[in-house]
TIKOLVEX-283997 format. One line per field, with one value per residue: x, y, z of N, C-alpha, C, O in turn. Coordinates in steps of 0.05 Angstrom, whole numbers, plus 32768, in hexadecimal, padded with zeros to 4 digits. Example, Ala and Ser with C-alpha at 12.3 -4.5 7.8 and 13.67 -1.06 7.14 Angstrom:
BEGIN
nx <- c(8108 8101)
ny <- c(7F8E 7FD3)
nz <- c(809C 808E)
cax <- c(80F6 8111)
cay <- c(7FA6 7FEB)
caz <- c(809C 808F)
cx <- c(8108 8102)
cy <- c(7FBE 8001)
cz <- c(809C 809D)
ox <- c(811D 810C)
oy <- c(7FBE 8017)
oz <- c(80A9 80A1)
END
This chain:
BEGIN
nx <- c(7FC3 7FB8 7F91 7FB0 7FD1 7FAA 7F99 7FC8 7FCC 7F9F 7FAA 7FD5 7FEC 7FF8 800C 8017 8034 806F 806A 8036 803D 8062 8044 801A 8037 804A 801A 8008 8032 802F 7FFD 8007 802E 8010 7FEC 800F 8023 7FF4 7FE7 8013 800D 7FDE 7FEC)
ny <- c(7F52 7F2A 7F44 7F6A 7F4B 7F36 7F65 7F73 7F49 7F55 7F88 7F7B 7F70 7F4F 7F68 7F65 7F89 7FAF 7FE6 7FEB 7FCF 7FF0 8020 800D 7FFF 8031 804E 8030 8039 8071 8074 8059 807C 80AA 8097 808C 80C0 80DA 80BD 80CB 8101 8104 80EB)
nz <- c(8112 80ED 80CE 80B5 8094 8073 805A 8040 801B 7FFD 7FE5 7FC7 7F86 7F47 7F14 7ECD 7EAD 7EB8 7EC1 7ED5 7F05 7F1F 7F24 7F45 7F74 7F81 7F8C 7FB9 7FDC 7FE3 7FFC 802C 8041 8049 806F 809A 80A4 80B3 80E2 8101 8107 8124 8153)
cax <- c(7FD8 7FAB 7F84 7FC5 7FD9 7F94 7F9A 7FDF 7FC4 7F8B 7FB5 7FEA 7FE3 800D 8007 802A 8046 807F 805F 801F 8048 806E 802E 800C 8047 804B 8001 8007 8046 8024 7FE7 8014 803B 7FFB 7FE2 8023 8023 7FDB 7FE9 8027 8002 7FC9 7FF8)
cay <- c(7F4A 7F1B 7F57 7F77 7F38 7F35 7F7E 7F71 7F37 7F63 7F9D 7F70 7F67 7F45 7F71 7F5B 7F9E 7FBC 8001 7FE8 7FC7 8008 8032 8001 8002 804E 8055 8024 8047 808B 8070 8053 8094 80BC 808B 8091 80DC 80E0 80B2 80D9 811B 8100 80E0)
caz <- c(80FF 80D8 80BC 80A5 8080 8060 804B 802E 8005 7FED 7FD5 7FB6 7F6C 7F37 7EF9 7EBA 7EA4 7ECD 7EC6 7EE7 7F1F 7F2C 7F2C 7F5C 7F8C 7F88 7F9A 7FD4 7FED 7FEB 800F 8046 804B 8053 8088 80AF 80AA 80C2 80FD 8110 810E 8138 816C)
cx <- c(7FCB 7F9D 7F99 7FCE 7FC3 7F94 7FB1 7FDA 7FB1 7F97 7FCC 7FDE 7FFC 8009 801D 803E 8055 8075 8047 8029 8053 8058 801F 801C 8049 8031 7FFF 801B 803C 800D 7FF2 8021 8026 7FEF 7FF5 8024 800B 7FDD 7FFE 801D 7FED 7FD5 800A)
cy <- c(7F3B 7F2E 7F65 7F65 7F36 7F4E 7F7D 7F5F 7F45 7F77 7F93 7F68 7F5F 7F4E 7F67 7F71 7FAB 7FD8 7FFF 7FE0 7FE0 801B 8027 8005 801F 8057 8049 8032 8062 8088 8069 806B 80A7 80B1 8090 80AE 80E4 80D6 80C1 80F5 8119 80F9 80F2)
cz <- c(80E8 80C4 80AB 808E 806A 804E 8037 8016 7FF2 7FDB 7FC3 7F9B 7F5C 7F1A 7EE6 7EB2 7EBB 7ED4 7ED9 7F03 7F2D 7F35 7F44 7F75 7F94 7F96 7FB6 7FE6 7FF6 7FFF 802B 8052 8057 806D 809F 80B7 80BB 80DE 810D 8118 8124 8153 8179)
ox <- c(7FD4 7F9E 7F93 7FD3 7FC9 7F90 7FAF 7FE2 7FB1 7F90 7FD5 7FC9 8012 8003 8034 8056 8049 8076 8044 801E 804E 8059 8017 8011 804A 8032 7FF7 8014 8040 800B 7FE8 801F 802B 7FEA 7FED 8026 800D 7FD6 7FFA 8025 7FEA 7FCA 8014)
oy <- c(7F3E 7F29 7F6A 7F6E 7F33 7F4C 7F86 7F65 7F40 7F79 7FA2 7F5B 7F67 7F3D 7F61 7F6B 7FB0 7FE0 8010 7FEA 7FE3 8026 8037 800C 8025 8065 8057 8037 806A 8098 8073 8070 80B3 80C1 8097 80B4 80F3 80E4 80C5 80FF 812C 80FF 80EC)
oz <- c(80D1 80AC 8093 8078 8053 8036 8020 8000 7FDA 7FC3 7FB1 7F9A 7F62 7F09 7EEF 7EB1 7ED0 7EEB 7EEB 7F17 7F45 7F4B 7F56 7F8A 7FAC 7FAA 7FC8 7FFE 800C 8012 803F 806A 806C 8080 80B5 80CF 80CE 80F1 8126 812D 8134 8168 818E)
END
């Protein structure tokens, strides 16, 4: 759990522009979706 919190702090950013914030969240969301899909296909 501690590693997950550290990872969350690492990928969190506070960009100034809303467009940058949206793009960052979109990339993180896609990465999480791919990870979940991969784990579900393996399991």
